[in-house]
C-alpha positions in Angstrom: 86.2 -31.9 -125.0 88.6 -34.5 -123.6 88.5 -35.2 -119.8 91.5 -34.2 -117.7 94.0 -37.0 -117.0 93.6 -38.8 -113.6 95.9 -40.3 -111.0 96.1 -44.0 -112.0 96.3 -45.0 -108.3 92.7 -43.8 -107.8 91.0 -46.6 -109.9 93.2 -49.2 -108.3 92.1 -47.9 -104.8 88.5 -48.1 -106.0 89.1 -51.6 -107.3 90.3 -52.6 -103.8 87.2 -51.2 -102.2 85.0 -52.8 -104.8 86.7 -56.2 -104.2 85.9 -55.9 -100.5 82.3 -55.0 -101.2 81.8 -57.7 -103.8 83.5 -60.3 -101.6 81.1 -59.4 -98.8 78.1 -59.6 -101.1 79.3 -63.0 -102.4 79.9 -64.4 -98.9 76.7 -63.1 -97.3 74.4 -63.3 -100.4 73.4 -59.7 -99.7 71.3 -58.4 -102.6 71.2 -54.8 -101.1 75.0 -54.8 -100.9 75.2 -55.9 -104.5 72.8 -53.2 -105.5 74.8 -50.6 -103.6 77.9 -51.6 -105.5 75.9 -51.3 -108.8 75.0 -47.7 -107.8 78.7 -47.0 -107.1 79.5 -48.3 -110.5 76.7 -46.2 -112.1 78.0 -43.0 -110.5 81.5 -43.7 -111.9 80.2 -44.8 -115.3 77.7 -42.1 -115.9 79.3 -39.2 -114.0 83.0 -39.9 -114.4 85.7 -39.9 -111.7 84.4 -36.7 -110.2 81.2 -38.4 -109.1 82.5 -41.9 -108.3 82.2 -42.4 -104.5 85.4 -44.4 -104.2 87.2 -41.9 -106.3 86.0 -39.2 -103.9 87.4 -41.1 -101.0 90.7 -41.6 -102.7 91.0 -37.8 -103.5 89.9 -36.8 -100.0 91.6 -39.3 -97.8 94.5 -41.0 -99.6 95.8 -38.8 -102.4 96.8 -35.9 -100.0 99.1 -38.3 -98.2 101.0 -39.6 -101.3 103.6 -38.1 -103.5 102.4 -36.9 -106.9 101.9 -39.7 -109.4 104.8 -40.4 -111.8 102.3 -40.1 -114.7 98.6 -39.5 -115.3 96.2 -41.6 -117.4 93.3 -41.1 -119.7 90.0 -41.4 -117.7 88.1 -43.1 -120.5 89.3 -46.7 -120.0 88.6 -46.7 -116.2 85.2 -45.1 -116.9 84.4 -47.8 -119.4 85.5 -50.4 -116.9 83.0 -48.9 -114.4 80.3 -49.4 -117.0 81.3 -53.0 -117.5 81.2 -53.4 -113.7 77.8 -51.8 -113.6 76.5 -54.3 -116.2 77.7 -57.3 -114.3 76.4 -56.1 -110.9 73.1 -54.9 -112.3 72.6 -58.2 -113.9 73.6 -60.0 -110.7 71.2 -57.9 -108.7 68.3 -58.6 -111.1 69.2 -62.3 -111.1 69.1 -62.3 -107.3 65.8 -60.6 -107.3 64.4 -63.1 -109.8 65.5 -66.0 -107.6 68.3 -67.1 -109.9 70.9 -67.4 -107.1 73.4 -69.3 -109.3 73.4 -66.5 -111.9 73.8 -63.9 -109.2 76.7 -65.7 -107.7 78.4 -66.3 -111.1 78.0 -62.7 -112.2 79.2 -61.4 -108.8 82.2 -63.7 -108.8 83.2 -62.5 -112.3 82.9 -58.9 -111.2 84.9 -59.7 -108.1 87.6 -61.4 -110.2 88.0 -58.4 -112.5 88.1 -56.0 -109.5 90.7 -58.1 -107.7 92.9 -58.3 -110.8 93.0 -54.5 -110.9 93.5 -54.1 -107.1 96.1 -56.7 -106.7 98.0 -56.8 -110.0 97.1 -53.4 -111.6 95.5 -55.2 -114.5 92.2 -53.6 -115.5 90.2 -56.0 -117.7 87.6 -53.3 -118.6 90.4 -50.9 -119.6 92.0 -53.6 -121.8 88.6 -54.3 -123.4 88.1 -50.5 -124.0 91.5 -50.3 -125.8 90.6 -53.4 -127.9 87.3 -51.9 -128.9 89.0 -48.6 -129.7 91.4 -50.4 -132.1 88.5 -52.2 -133.8 
């Protein structure tokens, strides 16, 4: 059964919050903050937008104050993007715990770059990768 379409502004809002959290984790070197973001990604990747914490914040606090979206989008590409974010942040967390600070920094920076592209320019790398895989 296909999932119901979602407001495309929700994933962009989530990407903005993700960018803030990852930037803070990168600047402070906080492994717990990185692990927390991995859990946020896990909720979105495994449970879908209904269980994604940032999606819940968007639906509860932001969406009611906006006009309806011009169009809705398929939730599968953003959910795949959450899984990609989970992979990067989980690997970054494990690298940090293993004492591989350079790997943790690199993986966190890559996740931050992807989140920032979505937040600032509405370009979702994970979504584009999903579409590419779907074509193949």
